[in-house]
N, C-alpha and C positions, 0 to 999 in steps of 0.2 A: 316939416318935410325936408329935413336936412340930410337924411340918410340916402345912400346910393340908390338911385332909381325911383325914389318916392316922388320927387317932383315930376318926373316924366309920367309916372302913373297918374298923379293928380291931374296933370295937364291933359292926358288922354281921356280921363273920365269927364272933365269939364268940356272937352271938345265933343264927346258923344252926347252930353246934355245939350250943347248948342245945336247939334245936328238933329235934335228932336227925339233921341232914343230914350229919354227919361220918362218915367211913368209917374204921374201925380197920384199920391196916396195919402191917407190920413192915418197917423199913429197917435192914439189917444186924442188929444185936442190939437195936435200939430199937423199942419199940411206940409208935405215935403215932396221932393222929386227923388225917385229911386232909379237906379240903373241895375238891371238884372243881367249877370254874366255867369254862365255855368250854374254852379250850385250856390252862388252868392248874390246878395243885394248890396249895393253901395249907395251912400248918400253923404251929403255935406250938411253942416249946420249953418252954412253961409250960402247965399245964392251963388251959383257958379260964375256969374259975371261980376261978382263983387269980391272975389277972392283977392286978398292983399298978399302978394307973394313975399313981402318983407316980414309978414307976421307968421306965427305958427299956425298951420292949417291942418285940420284933422280930416282925413278921409275915412269914414266909417264903413265897416264891412261886417256882414253877418251871414251865416249859412241859412239857406232857405230850408224850412222844415215842413212846409206844406206846399203851397204854390204861390204864384205871383199875386193872386187876387186876395190872399189871406192876410189881411191886416186887422182882423177883428180879434181883440184880446179877450179871452175868456177866463173865468175863475179857474185857477189851477194851472194856467199856462206859464211855464217857466222859460219858454223860448227854445227848449230842447225838443227835438223831433219825438223822442220816446215819451215825453211828458204831455204831449198835446191832448187836451181833454176830450176832443171829439170833433165832428164836422162843425164848421163855423155856422153860427146862427144867421138867418137871413137878416139883412139890414135894410 
């Protein structure tokens, strides 16, 4: 997070997590907290209250290709909107 504006972005995302805007979801076997803003979802691999600002921190971002509830991975799913195999199966 050494590039211009990146630390401010990470701090803003962490603050939104602290204020309760994060949505708990499961991706494969990993539970995580996601923030949905516009057409993107954001997440950290470290808990937002455990971020060590002296270390390299990665803020992950991915475009939404279905909707916020869709964290069910199906055969043939590449993560691209046009490759989604069909409606998610009920879990």
